[in-house]
C-alpha positions as CSV (number, residue, x, y, z in Angstrom):
1,X,-29.2,0.6,0.9
2,X,-28.6,2.8,4.0
3,X,-24.8,2.9,4.3
4,X,-24.8,5.4,7.3
5,X,-26.0,2.8,9.8
6,X,-25.6,3.2,13.5
7,X,-25.0,-0.4,13.8
8,X,-24.0,-3.2,11.3
9,X,-25.2,-6.7,11.9
10,X,-24.2,-10.1,10.5
11,X,-27.5,-10.0,8.5
12,X,-26.4,-6.6,6.8
13,X,-23.4,-8.4,5.4
14,X,-25.3,-10.2,2.7
15,X,-27.4,-7.1,1.9
16,X,-24.2,-5.2,1.4
17,X,-22.6,-7.8,-0.9
18,X,-25.7,-7.8,-3.1
19,X,-25.8,-4.0,-3.1
20,X,-22.1,-3.9,-4.0
21,X,-22.5,-6.4,-6.8
22,X,-25.2,-4.2,-8.4
23,X,-22.4,-1.9,-9.6
24,X,-20.4,-4.7,-11.2
25,X,-19.3,-4.1,-14.8
26,X,-19.8,-7.7,-15.6
27,X,-17.8,-11.0,-15.6
28,X,-15.5,-10.0,-18.5
29,X,-14.4,-6.9,-16.7
30,X,-14.2,-8.9,-13.6
31,X,-11.8,-11.4,-15.2
32,X,-9.7,-8.6,-16.5
33,X,-9.5,-6.9,-13.2
34,X,-8.4,-10.3,-11.5
35,X,-5.8,-10.6,-14.0
36,X,-4.3,-7.0,-13.5
37,X,-4.5,-7.1,-9.8
38,X,-3.4,-10.8,-9.5
39,X,-5.7,-11.7,-6.6
40,X,-7.4,-15.0,-5.7
41,X,-10.5,-13.1,-4.6
42,X,-13.5,-12.8,-7.1
43,X,-13.6,-9.5,-8.9
44,X,-16.7,-7.5,-9.7
45,X,-15.1,-4.6,-11.5
46,X,-17.0,-2.0,-9.4
47,X,-15.9,1.4,-10.7
48,X,-13.7,3.4,-8.4
49,X,-16.1,6.1,-8.2
50,X,-18.6,4.0,-6.6
51,X,-16.1,2.4,-4.3
52,X,-15.2,5.8,-3.0
53,X,-18.8,6.9,-2.6
54,X,-19.7,3.8,-0.6
55,X,-16.8,4.2,1.7
56,X,-17.6,7.9,2.3
57,X,-21.2,7.0,3.2
58,X,-20.2,4.1,5.5
59,X,-17.6,6.3,7.3
60,X,-20.3,8.9,8.1
61,X,-22.1,6.3,10.1
62,X,-20.6,3.7,12.5
63,X,-17.9,2.6,10.3
64,X,-16.0,0.5,12.9
65,X,-19.2,-1.6,13.2
66,X,-19.0,-2.1,9.5
67,X,-15.2,-2.9,9.5
68,X,-15.8,-5.5,12.4
69,X,-17.8,-7.5,9.9
70,X,-14.6,-8.1,7.9
71,X,-16.4,-8.4,4.6
72,X,-13.7,-9.9,2.4
73,X,-15.7,-12.0,-0.1
74,X,-14.4,-10.2,-3.1
75,X,-11.8,-7.6,-4.2
76,X,-14.3,-4.6,-4.3
77,X,-15.3,-5.3,-0.7
78,X,-11.6,-5.2,0.2
79,X,-11.2,-1.8,-1.6
80,X,-14.1,-0.4,0.2
81,X,-12.4,-1.4,3.6
82,X,-9.3,0.1,2.5
83,X,-10.9,3.4,1.5
84,X,-12.5,3.5,4.9
85,X,-9.1,3.0,6.5
86,X,-8.0,6.0,4.5
87,X,-10.3,8.4,6.4
88,X,-9.4,7.2,9.9
89,X,-7.2,9.9,11.5
90,X,-6.7,8.4,14.9
91,X,-3.6,6.4,14.8
92,X,-4.5,3.7,17.4
93,X,-7.9,3.2,15.7
94,X,-6.2,2.8,12.3
95,X,-3.7,0.4,13.4
96,X,-6.4,-1.8,15.0
97,X,-7.6,-2.6,11.5
98,X,-4.6,-1.8,9.4
99,X,-2.4,-4.7,10.6
100,X,-4.9,-7.5,10.1
101,X,-5.9,-5.9,6.9
102,X,-2.4,-6.2,5.6
103,X,-2.2,-9.8,6.9
104,X,-5.4,-10.8,4.8
105,X,-4.2,-8.9,1.7
106,X,-3.1,-11.0,-1.2
107,X,-2.4,-8.3,-3.8
108,X,-0.7,-5.0,-4.4
109,X,-3.8,-2.9,-5.1
110,X,-5.2,-3.6,-1.5
111,X,-2.2,-2.1,-0.1
112,X,-1.3,0.7,-2.5
113,X,-4.8,2.2,-2.3
114,X,-4.0,3.1,1.3
115,X,-3.3,6.8,2.4
116,X,-2.2,8.0,5.8
117,X,-2.8,11.2,7.8
118,X,0.7,12.0,9.0
119,X,1.2,14.4,11.9
120,X,4.2,15.5,13.9
121,X,2.8,13.4,16.7
122,X,2.2,10.1,14.7
123,X,5.1,10.1,12.3
124,X,7.4,8.4,14.8
125,X,4.7,5.8,15.4
126,X,4.3,5.1,11.7
127,X,8.1,4.6,11.5
128,X,8.0,2.2,14.3
129,X,5.0,0.5,12.7
130,X,7.1,0.0,9.5
131,X,10.0,-1.4,11.3
132,X,7.6,-3.9,12.9
133,X,5.8,-4.7,9.6
134,X,9.1,-5.3,7.6
135,X,9.6,-8.4,9.8
136,X,6.1,-9.9,9.2
137,X,5.9,-13.3,7.7
138,X,3.1,-12.0,5.5
139,X,4.2,-10.6,2.0
140,X,1.8,-7.7,1.9
141,X,2.4,-6.7,5.5
142,X,6.0,-6.2,4.4
143,X,4.9,-4.3,1.2
144,X,2.8,-2.1,3.5
145,X,5.9,-1.2,5.6
146,X,7.5,0.1,2.4
147,X,4.4,1.9,1.2
148,X,4.0,3.8,4.4
149,X,7.6,4.9,4.2
150,X,7.2,5.8,0.5
151,X,4.2,8.1,1.2
152,X,6.0,9.5,4.3
153,X,8.8,10.8,2.0
154,X,6.4,13.5,0.9
155,X,6.4,15.1,4.3
156,X,9.5,13.8,6.3
157,X,13.1,12.7,5.7
158,X,13.5,9.4,7.2
159,X,16.1,8.1,4.9
160,X,18.2,6.6,7.6
161,X,15.4,4.3,8.6
162,X,14.6,3.5,4.9
163,X,18.1,2.5,4.1
164,X,18.2,0.3,7.2
165,X,15.0,-1.4,6.2
166,X,16.2,-1.8,2.6
167,X,19.5,-3.4,3.9
168,X,17.3,-5.9,5.8
169,X,15.8,-7.1,2.5
170,X,19.1,-8.6,1.3
171,X,17.5,-12.2,1.2
172,X,14.0,-11.1,0.3
173,X,12.6,-13.1,-2.5
174,X,8.9,-11.9,-2.8
175,X,8.4,-10.0,-5.9
176,X,5.9,-7.5,-4.5
177,X,8.1,-6.6,-1.7
178,X,11.1,-6.1,-3.7
179,X,9.1,-4.0,-6.2
180,X,7.9,-1.7,-3.4
181,X,11.6,-1.4,-2.3
182,X,12.7,-0.3,-5.7
183,X,9.8,2.1,-5.9
184,X,10.8,3.6,-2.5
185,X,14.4,3.8,-3.4
186,X,13.8,5.6,-6.6
187,X,11.5,8.0,-4.7
188,X,14.3,8.7,-2.3
189,X,16.5,9.6,-5.2
190,X,14.0,12.2,-6.4
191,X,13.6,13.8,-3.0
192,X,16.8,13.1,-1.1
193,X,19.4,12.9,-4.0
194,X,22.7,13.3,-2.1
195,X,22.0,10.8,0.6
196,X,20.5,8.3,-1.8
197,X,23.5,8.4,-4.0
198,X,25.6,7.6,-1.0
199,X,23.4,4.6,-0.3
200,X,23.9,3.4,-4.0
201,X,27.6,3.5,-3.3
202,X,27.4,1.4,-0.2
203,X,24.4,-0.8,0.6
204,X,23.6,-4.5,1.4
205,X,20.1,-4.8,-0.1
206,X,19.4,-7.2,-2.9
207,X,20.3,-6.8,-6.5
208,X,16.7,-6.7,-7.7
209,X,16.0,-3.6,-5.6
210,X,19.1,-1.8,-6.8
211,X,18.7,-2.7,-10.5
212,X,14.9,-2.0,-10.6
213,X,15.2,1.3,-8.7
214,X,17.9,2.5,-11.2
215,X,15.5,1.4,-14.0
216,X,12.6,3.5,-12.4
217,X,15.1,6.5,-11.9
218,X,16.0,6.3,-15.6
219,X,12.4,6.4,-16.5
220,X,11.6,9.4,-14.3
221,X,11.2,12.9,-15.5
222,X,12.2,14.1,-12.0
223,X,15.8,13.0,-12.3
224,X,18.3,14.8,-14.4
225,X,20.0,13.1,-17.4
226,X,23.3,13.3,-15.8
227,X,22.1,11.5,-12.7
228,X,20.4,8.9,-14.9
229,X,23.9,8.2,-16.6
230,X,25.7,8.4,-13.2
231,X,23.4,5.6,-11.6
232,X,24.3,3.2,-14.2
233,X,27.7,2.4,-12.5
234,X,25.7,0.9,-9.5
235,X,23.8,-1.7,-11.6
236,X,24.6,-5.3,-10.6
237,X,24.9,-8.4,-12.9
């Protein structure tokens, strides 16, 4: 199938789904994938190497025309969508698709596969976006807010914003949001140790985030044995 189209039509949608299905590893693998990812969408168990190849090919053509079809019939199709988003460098173009993408998402994999092209100019925009998304009624939009910040920690110290956002989750009860919060806090401990320890001393986030983040820290090879022991005092009952 020609994936580098200059224009995608509604008729191309069914052709694409048939093409994508041709790489399926079968029903048994699909059932396994659905259980691991915990999605309501059908799973084809298309290998990651094929998902990546297909996304690269579509991006070389009129990728926005493809995205505008919103092909969401199975989990592999959503991953193709996400992998195309990973290639978009223009912030405004990305956000045009990223927000509705997160609102449609029903599993962690669809969000965690995302990557972002951070620059000096767009970092403040991504931070503002995270502040906006954490207030969303959609579970995986809120997870996206935290994943953006998690990936931003590799290039920028925005712990003040991160800690404010984590504090806003005092009453959060969605598992996949709280897990992302714990992951984010543990990552802050590896990169911004002193300010993160101060946060452990005084915070208003929920107990799950605190306890799970400490557990993640204690499992990490990037945190000293001394700090692993020190963090235990902040565990909550």
